[in-house]
N, C-alpha and C positions, 0 to 999 in steps of 0.2 A: 767564287763566279758559280753560279746554276742557273737552272730550270725552273720557271715557278710562274705560276696561273693563277692570279684574279679574277674572282665571279660574286657579282652581285646580284642577286635579284631583289626588288625594292617594290615599294606598289606608293603611288601618292604621288603628289603636286605635280602641274602641268610643263611641260619643257616649251622648247619653240620652235619655228621655224616649220610649224607642219602646214602651210604653206608651199615648203617644196616638195615637188613628185619627183616619179623615180628618175631616176640617172643627173637629177640636177644635183652640183657644192652644195651640202652645206657649214656655213662657218659659224654658226650661233650667235647668240646675243649680248653676249656675253655680262646678261644678272648674275649677280651674285649666287640670288636664291632660286637660278635655273637646277634642275639635277640631270639633263643635257648637257650644258657647261660646264656646269662641274667636272661630268666624266671627261670631257673632254680635255679639261687641263691639266686632271688623272693627269692623264696619256702622254698628251706634250711636260709635263711635272718629271712623267718617265723617261721619255722620249734623254731629256737636256741632264736628268740624272747620268748618263749613260749606256741607259737599257736597248739592248737590238726585241723590238717588239714584232713579233711573227704575225698579230691576231689580236685587233682591237675593231670589236664592235658592241656598236649600242640597241639593242634587238628590243625594241616597244609591238608590245600585245607577246610574247614568245606564244609559238608553238596554235597559235589562233589562224586564222583565213586574215584577217584584218596586218597580218606581220604587217613589221618596216623593218630593214634594219640599214644604220647608217656605222660607214665604216668610218673609222674615226682615222685610222692614217692617209685615208684617199680624200675624205672628207666626201664620198659620192654614199648619194641614199639610192634603194633599192626596197620598191613600195610607195604605195601610197596610203594616206590618211584619208 
């Protein structure tokens, strides 16, 4: 057992639940081709495999004024689209 970090920066495809704003709980649409839901499922699978996860964020438009963060552990969104 050891600490590891997974970091992916991707471009393309449109995720889901853009109508939810700051402070909302975002669960996802569960479409097989939704990048947001694929990421959520990845985190769920790591947890099911016994991994202890400290931080899991899905950051939309990182580093920009429009940055939105989805906390994949709590489901809470910070920021607005």
